[in-house]
FIZATOR-704420 format. One record per residue: x, y, z of N, C-alpha, C in turn; residue in three letters. Coordinates in steps of 0.05 Angstrom, whole numbers. Example, Ala and Ser with C-alpha at 12.3 -4.5 7.8 and 13.67 -1.06 7.14 Angstrom:
REM residues 2
<rec n_px="264" n_py="-114" n_pz="156" ca_px="246" ca_py="-90" ca_pz="156" c_px="264" c_py="-66" c_pz="156" r="ALA"/>
<rec n_px="257" n_py="-45" n_pz="142" ca_px="273" ca_py="-21" ca_pz="143" c_px="258" c_py="1" c_pz="157" r="SER"/>
REM end
This chain:
REM residues 158
<rec n_px="17" n_py="-19" n_pz="2" ca_px="-5" ca_py="2" ca_pz="-1" c_px="17" c_py="30" c_pz="-3" r="MET"/>
<rec n_px="39" n_py="23" n_pz="14" ca_px="54" ca_py="40" ca_pz="12" c_px="71" c_py="53" c_pz="-10" r="ARG"/>
<rec n_px="78" n_py="26" n_pz="-18" ca_px="97" ca_py="33" ca_pz="-50" c_px="75" c_py="50" c_pz="-67" r="THR"/>
<rec n_px="43" n_py="34" n_pz="-70" ca_px="34" ca_py="44" ca_pz="-91" c_px="28" c_py="74" c_pz="-85" r="ALA"/>
<rec n_px="32" n_py="82" n_pz="-61" ca_px="18" ca_py="109" ca_pz="-53" c_px="44" c_py="130" c_pz="-69" r="LEU"/>
<rec n_px="68" n_py="110" n_pz="-50" ca_px="95" ca_py="131" ca_pz="-70" c_px="94" c_py="126" c_pz="-92" r="ALA"/>
<rec n_px="95" n_py="106" n_pz="-106" ca_px="90" ca_py="110" ca_pz="-136" c_px="76" c_py="130" c_pz="-146" r="CYS"/>
<rec n_px="49" n_py="133" n_pz="-141" ca_px="32" ca_py="149" ca_pz="-147" c_px="31" c_py="181" c_pz="-141" r="SER"/>
<rec n_px="42" n_py="175" n_pz="-115" ca_px="54" ca_py="208" ca_pz="-116" c_px="78" c_py="218" c_pz="-140" r="SER"/>
<rec n_px="97" n_py="201" n_pz="-146" ca_px="122" ca_py="201" ca_pz="-159" c_px="108" c_py="209" c_pz="-182" r="ALA"/>
<rec n_px="86" n_py="196" n_pz="-191" ca_px="71" ca_py="199" ca_pz="-225" c_px="66" c_py="223" c_pz="-223" r="ILE"/>
<rec n_px="50" n_py="234" n_pz="-199" ca_px="27" ca_py="261" ca_pz="-206" c_px="49" c_py="280" c_pz="-200" r="VAL"/>
<rec n_px="74" n_py="282" n_pz="-190" ca_px="90" ca_py="305" ca_pz="-186" c_px="110" c_py="304" c_pz="-211" r="LEU"/>
<rec n_px="115" n_py="275" n_pz="-223" ca_px="128" ca_py="282" ca_pz="-252" c_px="106" c_py="297" c_pz="-278" r="ALA"/>
<rec n_px="90" n_py="292" n_pz="-273" ca_px="67" ca_py="290" ca_pz="-289" c_px="58" c_py="332" c_pz="-285" r="ALA"/>
<rec n_px="56" n_py="334" n_pz="-262" ca_px="63" ca_py="366" ca_pz="-256" c_px="87" c_py="383" c_pz="-267" r="ILE"/>
<rec n_px="106" n_py="369" n_pz="-259" ca_px="130" ca_py="386" ca_pz="-271" c_px="142" c_py="378" c_pz="-307" r="SER"/>
<rec n_px="129" n_py="363" n_pz="-318" ca_px="126" ca_py="364" ca_pz="-344" c_px="107" c_py="384" c_pz="-348" r="LEU"/>
<rec n_px="84" n_py="385" n_pz="-346" ca_px="63" ca_py="406" ca_pz="-355" c_px="79" c_py="433" c_pz="-347" r="VAL"/>
<rec n_px="92" n_py="437" n_pz="-320" ca_px="90" ca_py="465" ca_pz="-318" c_px="117" c_py="474" c_pz="-334" r="TYR"/>
<rec n_px="139" n_py="460" n_pz="-344" ca_px="160" ca_py="455" ca_pz="-360" c_px="161" c_py="464" c_pz="-383" r="GLY"/>
<rec n_px="131" n_py="456" n_pz="-401" ca_px="127" ca_py="457" ca_pz="-420" c_px="115" c_py="485" c_pz="-421" r="GLN"/>
<rec n_px="97" n_py="495" n_pz="-397" ca_px="88" ca_py="521" ca_pz="-407" c_px="110" c_py="546" c_pz="-399" r="GLN"/>
<rec n_px="133" n_py="539" n_pz="-386" ca_px="159" ca_py="561" ca_pz="-385" c_px="160" c_py="559" c_pz="-417" r="GLN"/>
<rec n_px="169" n_py="580" n_pz="-427" ca_px="178" ca_py="588" ca_pz="-454" c_px="205" c_py="600" c_pz="-450" r="GLU"/>
<rec n_px="227" n_py="596" n_pz="-462" ca_px="255" ca_py="601" ca_pz="-458" c_px="252" c_py="630" c_pz="-458" r="PRO"/>
<rec n_px="264" n_py="643" n_pz="-439" ca_px="261" ca_py="675" ca_pz="-442" c_px="286" c_py="686" c_pz="-461" r="GLN"/>
<rec n_px="285" n_py="712" n_pz="-472" ca_px="301" ca_py="724" ca_pz="-489" c_px="319" c_py="727" c_pz="-475" r="GLU"/>
<rec n_px="341" n_py="728" n_pz="-488" ca_px="365" ca_py="738" ca_pz="-473" c_px="363" c_py="771" c_pz="-488" r="LYS"/>
<rec n_px="375" n_py="792" n_pz="-472" ca_px="369" ca_py="824" ca_pz="-482" c_px="392" c_py="824" c_pz="-500" r="PRO"/>
<rec n_px="390" n_py="842" n_pz="-512" ca_px="415" ca_py="850" ca_pz="-530" c_px="433" c_py="856" c_pz="-524" r="ALA"/>
<rec n_px="457" n_py="855" n_pz="-525" ca_px="481" ca_py="866" ca_pz="-521" c_px="483" c_py="890" c_pz="-519" r="GLU"/>
<rec n_px="485" n_py="898" n_pz="-547" ca_px="479" ca_py="928" ca_pz="-557" c_px="457" c_py="935" c_pz="-564" r="ASN"/>
<rec n_px="432" n_py="948" n_pz="-552" ca_px="406" ca_py="958" ca_pz="-552" c_px="408" c_py="980" c_pz="-575" r="PRO"/>
<rec n_px="398" n_py="977" n_pz="-596" ca_px="393" ca_py="1009" ca_pz="-617" c_px="388" c_py="1024" c_pz="-597" r="ALA"/>
<rec n_px="402" n_py="1047" n_pz="-603" ca_px="392" ca_py="1073" ca_pz="-602" c_px="363" c_py="1082" c_pz="-597" r="PRO"/>
<rec n_px="352" n_py="1093" n_pz="-579" ca_px="323" ca_py="1103" ca_pz="-577" c_px="316" c_py="1133" c_pz="-603" r="ALA"/>
<rec n_px="299" n_py="1130" n_pz="-616" ca_px="301" ca_py="1154" ca_pz="-628" c_px="302" c_py="1176" c_pz="-616" r="ALA"/>
<rec n_px="319" n_py="1196" n_pz="-626" ca_px="316" ca_py="1227" ca_pz="-611" c_px="286" c_py="1234" c_pz="-627" r="ASP"/>
<rec n_px="268" n_py="1230" n_pz="-606" ca_px="242" ca_py="1248" ca_pz="-611" c_px="244" c_py="1272" c_pz="-592" r="VAL"/>
<rec n_px="238" n_py="1296" n_pz="-599" ca_px="239" ca_py="1324" ca_pz="-579" c_px="206" c_py="1319" c_pz="-566" r="ALA"/>
<rec n_px="211" n_py="1312" n_pz="-535" ca_px="187" ca_py="1315" ca_pz="-519" c_px="191" c_py="1342" c_pz="-514" r="LYS"/>
<rec n_px="169" n_py="1352" n_pz="-505" ca_px="163" ca_py="1385" ca_pz="-494" c_px="172" c_py="1386" c_pz="-465" r="PRO"/>
<rec n_px="185" n_py="1400" n_pz="-456" ca_px="189" ca_py="1404" ca_pz="-438" c_px="170" c_py="1419" c_pz="-415" r="THR"/>
<rec n_px="168" n_py="1423" n_pz="-389" ca_px="151" ca_py="1430" ca_pz="-385" c_px="152" c_py="1466" c_pz="-384" r="SER"/>
<rec n_px="173" n_py="1471" n_pz="-392" ca_px="176" ca_py="1498" ca_pz="-401" c_px="169" c_py="1510" c_pz="-428" r="SER"/>
<rec n_px="171" n_py="1490" n_pz="-445" ca_px="161" ca_py="1492" ca_pz="-472" c_px="135" c_py="1487" c_pz="-480" r="ASN"/>
<rec n_px="113" n_py="1477" n_pz="-458" ca_px="91" ca_py="1474" ca_pz="-462" c_px="71" c_py="1505" c_pz="-462" r="ARG"/>
<rec n_px="61" n_py="1497" n_pz="-483" ca_px="45" ca_py="1524" ca_pz="-494" c_px="9" c_py="1517" c_pz="-478" r="LYS"/>
<rec n_px="1" n_py="1535" n_pz="-463" ca_px="-28" ca_py="1530" ca_pz="-456" c_px="-42" c_py="1538" c_pz="-476" r="ASN"/>
<rec n_px="-59" n_py="1510" n_pz="-484" ca_px="-76" ca_py="1518" ca_pz="-511" c_px="-105" c_py="1520" c_pz="-495" r="PRO"/>
<rec n_px="-108" n_py="1524" n_pz="-471" ca_px="-138" ca_py="1537" ca_pz="-458" c_px="-137" c_py="1565" c_pz="-461" r="VAL"/>
<rec n_px="-156" n_py="1585" n_pz="-475" ca_px="-154" ca_py="1615" ca_pz="-472" c_px="-178" c_py="1618" c_pz="-450" r="ALA"/>
<rec n_px="-162" n_py="1644" n_pz="-431" ca_px="-180" ca_py="1646" ca_pz="-404" c_px="-211" c_py="1658" c_pz="-419" r="PRO"/>
<rec n_px="-227" n_py="1646" n_pz="-404" ca_px="-253" ca_py="1658" ca_pz="-410" c_px="-263" c_py="1663" c_pz="-386" r="THR"/>
<rec n_px="-289" n_py="1675" n_pz="-384" ca_px="-292" ca_py="1685" ca_pz="-359" c_px="-307" c_py="1659" c_pz="-340" r="ALA"/>
<rec n_px="-315" n_py="1640" n_pz="-358" ca_px="-331" ca_py="1617" ca_pz="-348" c_px="-304" c_py="1597" c_pz="-336" r="GLU"/>
<rec n_px="-284" n_py="1597" n_pz="-349" ca_px="-258" ca_py="1579" ca_pz="-340" c_px="-253" c_py="1587" c_pz="-317" r="GLY"/>
<rec n_px="-247" n_py="1619" n_pz="-315" ca_px="-239" ca_py="1633" ca_pz="-294" c_px="-249" c_py="1632" c_pz="-273" r="LEU"/>
<rec n_px="-284" n_py="1631" n_pz="-270" ca_px="-295" ca_py="1624" ca_pz="-247" c_px="-297" c_py="1601" c_pz="-237" r="ALA"/>
<rec n_px="-293" n_py="1579" n_pz="-258" ca_px="-290" ca_py="1560" ca_pz="-250" c_px="-268" c_py="1549" c_pz="-232" r="SER"/>
<rec n_px="-240" n_py="1566" n_pz="-237" ca_px="-224" ca_py="1554" ca_pz="-228" c_px="-221" c_py="1569" c_pz="-200" r="ALA"/>
<rec n_px="-230" n_py="1591" n_pz="-207" ca_px="-234" ca_py="1606" ca_pz="-174" c_px="-252" c_py="1593" c_pz="-158" r="ARG"/>
<rec n_px="-272" n_py="1578" n_pz="-167" ca_px="-283" ca_py="1564" ca_pz="-144" c_px="-265" c_py="1538" c_pz="-133" r="LYS"/>
<rec n_px="-253" n_py="1524" n_pz="-154" ca_px="-234" ca_py="1501" ca_pz="-144" c_px="-214" c_py="1512" c_pz="-129" r="MET"/>
<rec n_px="-202" n_py="1536" n_pz="-129" ca_px="-174" ca_py="1549" ca_pz="-124" c_px="-187" c_py="1552" c_pz="-90" r="PHE"/>
<rec n_px="-214" n_py="1567" n_pz="-89" ca_px="-224" ca_py="1569" ca_pz="-67" c_px="-221" c_py="1539" c_pz="-40" r="GLY"/>
<rec n_px="-234" n_py="1516" n_pz="-54" ca_px="-231" ca_py="1488" ca_pz="-46" c_px="-207" c_py="1484" c_pz="-37" r="TYR"/>
<rec n_px="-195" n_py="1480" n_pz="-54" ca_px="-167" ca_py="1468" ca_pz="-53" c_px="-137" c_py="1483" c_pz="-46" r="ASP"/>
<rec n_px="-138" n_py="1507" n_pz="-53" ca_px="-117" ca_py="1522" ca_pz="-54" c_px="-113" c_py="1545" c_pz="-38" r="CYS"/>
<rec n_px="-145" n_py="1559" n_pz="-33" ca_px="-133" ca_py="1579" ca_pz="-14" c_px="-128" c_py="1571" c_pz="17" r="ALA"/>
<rec n_px="-129" n_py="1550" n_pz="29" ca_px="-114" ca_py="1547" ca_pz="51" c_px="-89" c_py="1549" c_pz="53" r="MET"/>
<rec n_px="-80" n_py="1543" n_pz="33" ca_px="-54" ca_py="1555" ca_pz="39" c_px="-39" c_py="1584" c_pz="25" r="CYS"/>
<rec n_px="-47" n_py="1589" n_pz="2" ca_px="-35" ca_py="1603" ca_pz="-22" c_px="-54" c_py="1639" c_pz="-16" r="HIS"/>
<rec n_px="-74" n_py="1628" n_pz="5" ca_px="-96" ca_py="1657" ca_pz="11" c_px="-118" c_py="1657" c_pz="-1" r="GLY"/>
<rec n_px="-138" n_py="1668" n_pz="-8" ca_px="-154" ca_py="1671" ca_pz="-17" c_px="-156" c_py="1686" c_pz="-41" r="ALA"/>
<rec n_px="-144" n_py="1705" n_pz="-37" ca_px="-132" ca_py="1724" ca_pz="-57" c_px="-108" c_py="1720" c_pz="-71" r="ALA"/>
<rec n_px="-93" n_py="1700" n_pz="-70" ca_px="-68" ca_py="1685" ca_pz="-80" c_px="-41" c_py="1703" c_pz="-64" r="GLY"/>
<rec n_px="-51" n_py="1719" n_pz="-36" ca_px="-26" ca_py="1737" ca_pz="-30" c_px="-2" c_py="1711" c_pz="-14" r="ASP"/>
<rec n_px="-10" n_py="1692" n_pz="-7" ca_px="3" ca_py="1678" ca_pz="5" c_px="6" c_py="1670" c_pz="33" r="GLY"/>
<rec n_px="-24" n_py="1675" n_pz="44" ca_px="-20" ca_py="1679" ca_pz="72" c_px="-50" c_py="1664" c_pz="77" r="LYS"/>
<rec n_px="-48" n_py="1643" n_pz="69" ca_px="-66" ca_py="1622" ca_pz="81" c_px="-75" c_py="1610" c_pz="109" r="GLY"/>
<rec n_px="-92" n_py="1599" n_pz="114" ca_px="-99" ca_py="1595" ca_pz="148" c_px="-73" c_py="1569" c_pz="159" r="ASP"/>
<rec n_px="-65" n_py="1553" n_pz="132" ca_px="-39" ca_py="1530" ca_pz="140" c_px="-10" c_py="1541" c_pz="136" r="LEU"/>
<rec n_px="-7" n_py="1568" n_pz="127" ca_px="19" ca_py="1575" ca_pz="122" c_px="38" c_py="1572" c_pz="151" r="VAL"/>
<rec n_px="28" n_py="1582" n_pz="173" ca_px="41" ca_py="1592" ca_pz="196" c_px="41" c_py="1566" c_pz="208" r="GLU"/>
<rec n_px="22" n_py="1547" n_pz="209" ca_px="26" ca_py="1522" ca_pz="219" c_px="44" c_py="1501" c_pz="210" r="SER"/>
<rec n_px="49" n_py="1495" n_pz="176" ca_px="67" ca_py="1482" ca_pz="163" c_px="85" c_py="1503" c_pz="156" r="MET"/>
<rec n_px="93" n_py="1521" n_pz="170" ca_px="120" ca_py="1530" ca_pz="168" c_px="128" c_py="1538" c_pz="129" r="LYS"/>
<rec n_px="103" n_py="1544" n_pz="117" ca_px="109" ca_py="1542" ca_pz="91" c_px="121" c_py="1577" c_pz="86" r="LEU"/>
<rec n_px="137" n_py="1581" n_pz="68" ca_px="140" ca_py="1610" ca_pz="57" c_px="124" c_py="1608" c_pz="25" r="THR"/>
<rec n_px="108" n_py="1629" n_pz="21" ca_px="88" ca_py="1623" ca_pz="0" c_px="94" c_py="1653" c_pz="-16" r="MET"/>
<rec n_px="90" n_py="1647" n_pz="-45" ca_px="99" ca_py="1673" ca_pz="-57" c_px="73" c_py="1686" c_pz="-59" r="LYS"/>
<rec n_px="72" n_py="1712" n_pz="-65" ca_px="47" ca_py="1729" ca_pz="-66" c_px="49" c_py="1726" c_pz="-94" r="ASP"/>
<rec n_px="22" n_py="1715" n_pz="-107" ca_px="14" ca_py="1718" ca_pz="-136" c_px="8" c_py="1740" c_pz="-145" r="TRP"/>
<rec n_px="-1" n_py="1760" n_pz="-123" ca_px="-15" ca_py="1779" ca_pz="-134" c_px="4" c_py="1799" c_pz="-148" r="ARG"/>
<rec n_px="38" n_py="1804" n_pz="-142" ca_px="53" ca_py="1804" ca_pz="-157" c_px="59" c_py="1796" c_pz="-174" r="GLU"/>
<rec n_px="68" n_py="1817" n_pz="-205" ca_px="75" ca_py="1796" ca_pz="-228" c_px="107" c_py="1789" c_pz="-232" r="PRO"/>
<rec n_px="114" n_py="1805" n_pz="-210" ca_px="148" ca_py="1779" ca_pz="-220" c_px="149" c_py="1754" c_pz="-197" r="GLN"/>
<rec n_px="127" n_py="1753" n_pz="-183" ca_px="136" ca_py="1725" ca_pz="-164" c_px="130" c_py="1698" c_pz="-187" r="SER"/>
<rec n_px="101" n_py="1711" n_pz="-212" ca_px="108" ca_py="1689" ca_pz="-229" c_px="123" c_py="1688" c_pz="-254" r="LEU"/>
<rec n_px="134" n_py="1715" n_pz="-258" ca_px="153" ca_py="1723" ca_pz="-284" c_px="173" c_py="1696" c_pz="-297" r="SER"/>
<rec n_px="185" n_py="1689" n_pz="-276" ca_px="203" ca_py="1675" ca_pz="-282" c_px="198" c_py="1639" c_pz="-294" r="GLY"/>
<rec n_px="160" n_py="1638" n_pz="-288" ca_px="152" ca_py="1611" ca_pz="-291" c_px="137" c_py="1606" c_pz="-319" r="MET"/>
<rec n_px="136" n_py="1593" n_pz="-334" ca_px="124" ca_py="1591" ca_pz="-357" c_px="90" c_py="1571" c_pz="-347" r="SER"/>
<rec n_px="79" n_py="1582" n_pz="-372" ca_px="55" ca_py="1566" ca_pz="-365" c_px="54" c_py="1533" c_pz="-364" r="ASP"/>
<rec n_px="66" n_py="1527" n_pz="-367" ca_px="79" ca_py="1497" ca_pz="-371" c_px="86" c_py="1490" c_pz="-339" r="GLY"/>
<rec n_px="107" n_py="1509" n_pz="-332" ca_px="115" ca_py="1509" ca_pz="-305" c_px="101" c_py="1509" c_pz="-284" r="ASP"/>
<rec n_px="79" n_py="1521" n_pz="-286" ca_px="59" ca_py="1522" ca_pz="-267" c_px="39" c_py="1498" c_pz="-272" r="ILE"/>
<rec n_px="32" n_py="1491" n_pz="-299" ca_px="22" ca_py="1471" ca_pz="-301" c_px="21" c_py="1445" c_pz="-292" r="PHE"/>
<rec n_px="56" n_py="1446" n_pz="-290" ca_px="69" ca_py="1416" ca_pz="-278" c_px="68" c_py="1422" c_pz="-244" r="GLU"/>
<rec n_px="71" n_py="1438" n_pz="-238" ca_px="66" ca_py="1439" ca_pz="-202" c_px="34" c_py="1430" c_pz="-198" r="ILE"/>
<rec n_px="19" n_py="1440" n_pz="-209" ca_px="-14" ca_py="1442" ca_pz="-201" c_px="-15" c_py="1417" c_pz="-214" r="ILE"/>
<rec n_px="-14" n_py="1400" n_pz="-227" ca_px="-7" ca_py="1371" ca_pz="-229" c_px="-2" c_py="1354" c_pz="-213" r="ALA"/>
<rec n_px="37" n_py="1361" n_pz="-211" ca_px="50" ca_py="1344" ca_pz="-202" c_px="53" c_py="1347" c_pz="-167" r="LYS"/>
<rec n_px="45" n_py="1375" n_pz="-160" ca_px="54" ca_py="1376" ca_pz="-140" c_px="84" c_py="1389" c_pz="-135" r="GLY"/>
<rec n_px="85" n_py="1402" n_pz="-109" ca_px="122" ca_py="1413" ca_pz="-104" c_px="120" c_py="1415" c_pz="-76" r="LYS"/>
<rec n_px="148" n_py="1405" n_pz="-66" ca_px="150" ca_py="1409" ca_pz="-35" c_px="123" c_py="1401" c_pz="-24" r="GLY"/>
<rec n_px="115" n_py="1411" n_pz="0" ca_px="89" ca_py="1399" ca_pz="14" c_px="62" c_py="1401" c_pz="-1" r="LYS"/>
<rec n_px="64" n_py="1411" n_pz="-26" ca_px="40" ca_py="1414" ca_pz="-41" c_px="36" c_py="1385" c_pz="-58" r="MET"/>
<rec n_px="14" n_py="1375" n_pz="-51" ca_px="1" ca_py="1353" ca_pz="-65" c_px="-4" c_py="1362" c_pz="-90" r="THR"/>
<rec n_px="-4" n_py="1351" n_pz="-115" ca_px="-14" ca_py="1349" ca_pz="-140" c_px="-42" c_py="1344" c_pz="-143" r="GLY"/>
<rec n_px="-50" n_py="1356" n_pz="-164" ca_px="-78" ca_py="1352" ca_pz="-170" c_px="-83" c_py="1323" c_pz="-189" r="GLU"/>
<rec n_px="-58" n_py="1314" n_pz="-197" ca_px="-52" ca_py="1290" ca_pz="-204" c_px="-74" c_py="1279" c_pz="-232" r="GLY"/>
<rec n_px="-92" n_py="1260" n_pz="-228" ca_px="-114" ca_py="1255" ca_pz="-248" c_px="-140" c_py="1265" c_pz="-238" r="ASP"/>
<rec n_px="-147" n_py="1275" n_pz="-216" ca_px="-165" ca_py="1281" ca_pz="-212" c_px="-177" c_py="1305" c_pz="-220" r="ARG"/>
<rec n_px="-166" n_py="1323" n_pz="-228" ca_px="-162" ca_py="1349" ca_pz="-250" c_px="-163" c_py="1339" c_pz="-287" r="LEU"/>
<rec n_px="-178" n_py="1338" n_pz="-304" ca_px="-168" ca_py="1331" ca_pz="-333" c_px="-154" c_py="1360" c_pz="-333" r="PRO"/>
<rec n_px="-136" n_py="1356" n_pz="-359" ca_px="-118" ca_py="1381" ca_pz="-365" c_px="-133" c_py="1405" c_pz="-373" r="PRO"/>
<rec n_px="-152" n_py="1405" n_pz="-387" ca_px="-166" ca_py="1433" ca_pz="-393" c_px="-169" c_py="1452" c_pz="-361" r="ASP"/>
<rec n_px="-182" n_py="1435" n_pz="-340" ca_px="-184" ca_py="1451" ca_pz="-323" c_px="-154" c_py="1457" c_pz="-295" r="LYS"/>
<rec n_px="-137" n_py="1440" n_pz="-312" ca_px="-109" ca_py="1449" ca_pz="-295" c_px="-103" c_py="1483" c_pz="-309" r="VAL"/>
<rec n_px="-102" n_py="1478" n_pz="-339" ca_px="-100" ca_py="1497" ca_pz="-351" c_px="-119" c_py="1525" c_pz="-344" r="TRP"/>
<rec n_px="-140" n_py="1522" n_pz="-330" ca_px="-159" ca_py="1548" ca_pz="-326" c_px="-145" c_py="1552" c_pz="-303" r="ASN"/>
<rec n_px="-140" n_py="1536" n_pz="-287" ca_px="-122" ca_py="1542" ca_pz="-257" c_px="-99" c_py="1557" c_pz="-270" r="MET"/>
<rec n_px="-79" n_py="1552" n_pz="-285" ca_px="-60" ca_py="1576" ca_pz="-290" c_px="-74" c_py="1596" c_pz="-298" r="VAL"/>
<rec n_px="-92" n_py="1595" n_pz="-317" ca_px="-96" ca_py="1628" ca_pz="-329" c_px="-113" c_py="1639" c_pz="-301" r="ASN"/>
<rec n_px="-121" n_py="1621" n_pz="-284" ca_px="-134" ca_py="1635" ca_pz="-258" c_px="-104" c_py="1646" c_pz="-242" r="TYR"/>
<rec n_px="-87" n_py="1633" n_pz="-237" ca_px="-64" ca_py="1641" ca_pz="-226" c_px="-48" c_py="1664" c_pz="-232" r="VAL"/>
<rec n_px="-55" n_py="1668" n_pz="-260" ca_px="-38" ca_py="1684" ca_pz="-279" c_px="-62" c_py="1711" c_pz="-270" r="ARG"/>
<rec n_px="-86" n_py="1713" n_pz="-275" ca_px="-100" ca_py="1732" ca_pz="-268" c_px="-101" c_py="1744" c_pz="-240" r="SER"/>
<rec n_px="-87" n_py="1731" n_pz="-224" ca_px="-89" ca_py="1739" ca_pz="-202" c_px="-66" c_py="1765" c_pz="-191" r="LEU"/>
<rec n_px="-46" n_py="1767" n_pz="-215" ca_px="-20" ca_py="1788" ca_pz="-209" c_px="-46" c_py="1824" c_pz="-216" r="ALA"/>
<rec n_px="-34" n_py="1835" n_pz="-201" ca_px="-39" ca_py="1859" ca_pz="-205" c_px="-33" c_py="1877" c_pz="-230" r="LYS"/>
<rec n_px="-56" n_py="1885" n_pz="-244" ca_px="-51" ca_py="1897" ca_pz="-266" c_px="-37" c_py="1923" c_pz="-265" r="LYS"/>
<rec n_px="-44" n_py="1936" n_pz="-250" ca_px="-24" ca_py="1958" ca_pz="-244" c_px="3" c_py="1969" c_pz="-226" r="ASP"/>
<rec n_px="13" n_py="1944" n_pz="-223" ca_px="38" ca_py="1939" ca_pz="-209" c_px="61" c_py="1954" c_pz="-222" r="ALA"/>
<rec n_px="61" n_py="1946" n_pz="-254" ca_px="82" ca_py="1961" ca_pz="-267" c_px="79" c_py="1987" c_pz="-269" r="GLY"/>
<rec n_px="55" n_py="2001" n_pz="-275" ca_px="59" ca_py="2025" ca_pz="-270" c_px="72" c_py="2042" c_pz="-244" r="THR"/>
<rec n_px="65" n_py="2031" n_pz="-223" ca_px="69" ca_py="2032" ca_pz="-192" c_px="99" c_py="2038" c_pz="-190" r="LYS"/>
<rec n_px="113" n_py="2012" n_pz="-201" ca_px="134" ca_py="2019" ca_pz="-192" c_px="157" c_py="2030" c_pz="-213" r="ALA"/>
<rec n_px="139" n_py="2047" n_pz="-229" ca_px="160" ca_py="2066" ca_pz="-252" c_px="150" c_py="2088" c_pz="-235" r="ALA"/>
<rec n_px="128" n_py="2096" n_pz="-213" ca_px="129" ca_py="2123" ca_pz="-205" c_px="104" c_py="2134" c_pz="-213" r="GLY"/>
<rec n_px="88" n_py="2117" n_pz="-246" ca_px="67" ca_py="2130" ca_pz="-258" c_px="41" c_py="2132" c_pz="-241" r="VAL"/>
<rec n_px="26" n_py="2141" n_pz="-231" ca_px="-2" ca_py="2147" ca_pz="-226" c_px="-22" c_py="2130" c_pz="-237" r="SER"/>
<rec n_px="-44" n_py="2118" n_pz="-236" ca_px="-67" ca_py="2110" ca_pz="-253" c_px="-84" c_py="2123" c_pz="-249" r="THR"/>
<rec n_px="-82" n_py="2142" n_pz="-224" ca_px="-108" ca_py="2158" ca_pz="-222" c_px="-103" c_py="2185" c_pz="-237" r="LYS"/>
<rec n_px="-135" n_py="2196" n_pz="-239" ca_px="-133" ca_py="2226" ca_pz="-256" c_px="-123" c_py="2244" c_pz="-231" r="PRO"/>
REM end
């Protein structure tokens, strides 16, 4: 009885090994000198152009999202004085000043909103790209319109 059990166990084990061995295909060896990838110019974040024109509807939608997601740190007016700035020990830019964003392209701002930066989490897949571009337009719209004339000492008042 024991020999029959041992023989049938050996046969089952051999059959399983045979079936498993047939299912495994030989792995291909990687090429020792892989062909160089084609030089495809991928747009960097700085080169990305905003495909969404600023509209009243787009800015209103972005303003609403900004109030929910961004104002707690960036401030309701984009002044960088949100409720969490002090407790999180953040240093925020005042987006109302045009020079605060002058060194950034729309593509750079898009990447920060989408992917995040520092302690800021990005929107990721929560926002479709057109909504992120609307947010870029909104952030740009926060800059004071008359800041350049004040810096030059020109008054805009009659």
